[in-house]
N, C-alpha and C positions, 0 to 999 in steps of 0.2 A: 908377125901379127896375124891372128886368125880372123877370118871373116865372121860376121855376125851370125850366130846360130850354129857355128861349127863346133862339134864335140871334140875335146882334146883328150890326151892320155891321162889327164887328171880325173876323169870320170871313174868313180869307184863302184864297180858292179858286184863286188864280192866274189868269192871263189865258187866255181862250179865243180861238179864231180871230177872232171878231167884235170883240175888244178891241184888235186891232192896226190901225194906220193907216200908210200909206206916209209916210216922213219922220219918224215918231214917234221921239223921243229918250227913252230909258229909262235913268235913273241908278240903278244897283243898290246895294242896301244892304249893310251890314256890311263896312267896310274890314277888311283882314286884315294884321297884322304877321307877316312870315315869320321863323321862328326856325331855329337850328341843330337844334333838336329835330324840327321838321317835316322837315328834310332827312334826319335819321337814321331817322325812321319810314318815310319814302318808300323809303330804301335797304333797310330791313328787309322791306318789303312787295313790292318789285319786284326786288331783287337787282341794282340798277343798279351798274355798275362804271366808268362813264366818268370818266376820270382828272381832267378839268377840275373836276368837281364833287366828287371824292373826296379830292383832295390840295391842301391850302392851299399847300404848297411849289411844286407844279407850276403851280397857278393864278397865283401871283405871277411865276413865270418866263414865263408867257404874258401878262403885263401887267395882270393883275387885282389889285385891292387885297386880295382874299381869295378863297375859293371862291365862285363864283357859284352860285345855286340852279339845280338841274337844270332844263333847258328844259321838259321835259314835266311836271315838278312845277309849274312856273310856269303852264304851259298849263292843267293840271287845276284849279289853285287859281283862276285867272281864270275858267275855264269855270264852276266851281261858283258863283261870284258871280252869274252870269247865269241860273241855273236857276230860281229862284223867280219871276222875271218873264217868262221866255221859254218854258221847257219843262216847267213843273210839270204841265201838262195835255197833254204830248206823247204821241203814240202811238209815235213813233220819232224818233231823231236821225238824219237822212239823210246828212249829209255835211259836209265842211269844204273851204275853199278860201282862197287868198290870205292865209295866216297868215304874218306877218313878225315875227321876234324882233328888236327894235329897240335895246334897251339891257339891260345885265346887271342882275340883281336879287341882292342880298346879304341875309344874315340881318340883321334890323333894319329893312329897308325895309317900308313899309306900302303895300298895293295897294288901289286902288279901280277900278271898271269902269263903263263906260256902253255902251249899244248904240243903233244907229239901224236902224229897219226899212227895208230897201231892196227888199223884194219880198214879194208876196202872191199866192197862187194857190189858189182853192177847188178841192177835189176834186169829181169828177163825181157822187159818191154823196151830196153835200150834207151829209155828216156831219162833215167835217173839211177842213182846208186846210193848205197849206205856207207857212210864214213864213220869210223870209230876213232875217238881221240881220248887220250889221257891228259887231263889238264891239271895244272898245279898253280895255286895262288900263294904268293909270298908277301911277307911284311917288308918294310923298308930295310930291316936288319938282315934280310935274306933267309930268315927262318920260314919254312913252309908252314902254312896255316891250314891248308885244305888241299886235298887231291881227289880227283874223281874221274870216272870214265863215263862217257855218254856216246850215243850213236844217233845219227840223224840221216834222214833220207833227203838227198840233195839233187836238184835238177842238173842235168847235163846241159852244157852250152850248145852242143850240136848233137842231134839225134842220129842214130845209125841210119844209113841209107838202106834201101831194100836190095841193093846190088849184092850179089852173092860174094864177089871177090872182096868188096869192102867189108862185108859182114865177117868174112873169114879172118881178114886182117885185124879187125877190131877185136874179135874173139880171142885171137892169139895174144894180143896185148893185154886184154882183160884177164885172161887165165894166168898170165905171168905175174900180174900185179895184185891179184885178189888174195885176200887173207881175212878170215874171221877169227878174232882173238878168243882164246879160252879165258873166261872170267870167273872169279870166285863166286860161289853161291852166297857167301856172307863173309864179313870180316871176323876172323877168329878172336876170341877173348884176349889172347896174348898180344894182339896187334892194336887193341883199343887204347886210346889215351884219354884217361879221365882226369881232367885238370882240377875239378872241384874236390875239396877235401873237407871232411867233417872231423875236426880235431878233438872233439869232446862230446859227451852225452848231452851237455848243455846246448851245444851247437845244433844238435838234432832237434831238441825240443824247441829252440828258437825258430828253426826252419819250419817245423810243423805249425807253430803258432802263426808264422808269417803267411803260410799258404792256407791255413784253415782246414788242413787235412792231416789225419794221423797215418794214412796208408803209406807204407814204404816198401822196399824191394821184397821183403819177407811175406808181404800180404798179397802178392800177385801169384796166380797159378798158371802154368802152361795150359793153353787151351781156353782160357778165360776170355770172354768177349765183353767189351764195355761199349754200350750205346751212349754216345755223347748227346746231351739233351738239346743243345742250342743249334740254331741255324743262322746263316748269314747270307743276305742277298747281295750279290755283286753288282755294284752300280757301274755304269759305263765310264763315268769320269774317274772313279776311284781306281779301277783296274788299269786305266791308261796312265794315271798319275803314278801308280805303283811301278809300272814297267819303266816309266821315265826315271824314277828313283834308282832303279837298277841299271840305268843306261843301256837297256836292251832295245836296240833299234830295229828288231825284226819287223818286216812290213805287215804281217797279219794282225799285229796288235794295234796299229795306228792308221793304216791307209784304208779308209772306208770305201773309197772309189775302187781301189784294186780288189777289194774283197767282195764287191757286188756280184761277181760272176763265179764265185766259189760255192760249194755245196751249202755252206751256212748263210752266205749272202751278207755277212757282216763281220766286224772285227772280232777276233778271238781273245779270250783272256789268256795271258801268258801262263803256261803250265806251272812254273815255279811259284807264281802268285796263288794259284789254286792250292798248291801244296801248303803254302804258308797259312792261308786262311783255314784249311782243314786242320792243320796242326794246332792253330789257335783254338779251334772248336774242341780239340781233344784235350784241352787243359782240364776240363771237368771230368774227373775220374783218374787223372794222371798229374795231379797238382804238384807232387814233389819231385818231378823230373828235374834234374839238375842241368842237363844239357844233352845235345845230340852227339853221339860218338861216331856214328857211321850211317851211311845210307847204303844198304846192301843191294837194293834193286828197286826200280820204280817204273811204272807204266802209266802214261796218260791215255786212259782207255777211250775217252770220248771228249770232244771239245766242250768248253764252257763259254757262254757269252753273257754280256751285260743283261741283268734282269733275272738270271738263274739264282736260285737259293741253294747254298751248299750246306750239307750235313755230313756227319762222319761217325764211324765207329772204329774201334780198335780191337785187335786180337793179340793175345800174348803168345808169341811163337816159341820163345825159349827164354831162359834166364841163366845167367852165369855169375859165379863169384869171379872177381878179377884178381889176377896174380899179385900177391903182395899187398892186397888191400882188404881190410876188414870193415872199413867205413862205408864203402860204396860198391854196389853191384851193377850188373848190366841187364837190361830187359830188351829182348828182341821183339819188336812190335810190328804188326801189320796195320797200317792206317788206310782205311777204305773211304774215299770221298764220294759223296752222292750228290746228285742235283735234283731238286724239286721233289724229293721223297725222303721222309724221315727214316732213320735207321730201324725203327720198330716195324716198318713196313717192308724191310728188305732182309730176308732170312740169310742171305749169303751173297758174296760178290759174283759167284757163278750161278747160273740157272739153267734149267732144261727147257728148251724151246718146244713149240708145238710139233715140229718135225722130228723130234727125238734127239736132236743134237744138243750139246752143252756149250754155253758161251757166257759172255758177260751179262749180268743183269743190266737192263737198259738204263737204270739210274746211276750206274757206276761211272765216275769220271777219273778216279785216281786209285791206284793200288800201289802202296808204298811200303817197302820192307826196310825198317830202319832200327837202329839200336840206340838206347838212351842210358844215361847214368841215373841211378836212383839210390838214395841213402839206404843203408842196412841198419837194422836194429842190433844193438851191441850183443844181446843175448841170443840172437838168431831166431827168436820165436815170432809167431804171427801175433797180430793185435788181439785176436780172439783168445789166444792162449794166455 
């Protein structure tokens, strides 16, 4: 029997930087059965209007058995599974890469995740380090539905001492264990999995009628910029509810007391939710996107808090025909999320400062490089032609 107030080994403090090892496999707890209710709450919290996930009728015309779960809802659900083991003690989630959406997920599927540590790098201040993991999410039938790489800055449990001998010993250990992985710039077309299929010209016309937009893959040009017109103000209760929906228990999103002494002085919006809202805003101008195929890279440039209003614009980085497919092509897009400033007021994500240096525009909160599936016109011509 323990005395009153005595902490036991059941205390879950999360992993610190010293607790990670290269090649370590971490199987995350709490499998999650996805429901139609989850999808409805996600729509209520983000305003998502992507037709593949909104209409069972359209989804069946695209070859699905029913409405697949929204790709970013899947991403956030899977991400949430990894938080207790990877980033509970994180200072910041630094970026994403090599995310591939591999198989559709439907209401009733049960998801579980595991991660492999693929990189470690101690920071020069000796107080933290960067952990790289490759995570994979599976359905109950063991089919992988999503894989991705992310890297986080994580606190150390014990800081280095100032003693020279201890510092030298720590440096030897760190040098042996440190490794920064080489990551792909983007997912190549031959590795993309486009599950949606347009089996006839009639299916394409039905899709365009459902979305109210005639623009398809053929109508977008590399270098084109699309300023999305709407904004969305993030309410405190909404972003906290969204993060609970994803079962993401990271402290910065919930613990107002703990956040009082941070630079922002308040709870932060989970970056994946910022991503979801910005992608929902990007519907206008990209109405016929059928689904997300990959997230090539992403950076949360600056924090977002309750009360901020998000805007977004998109740039077409590249476009590819997919091997063996004439019905669907791929657009590589850059989604730039802004806070408290409309896209018409922001000429670009990067800007020149008064001291002559170049850096992020102060309104930018998200810079996301991702690839989507878009229907192609059968004759390959643009709408104007």
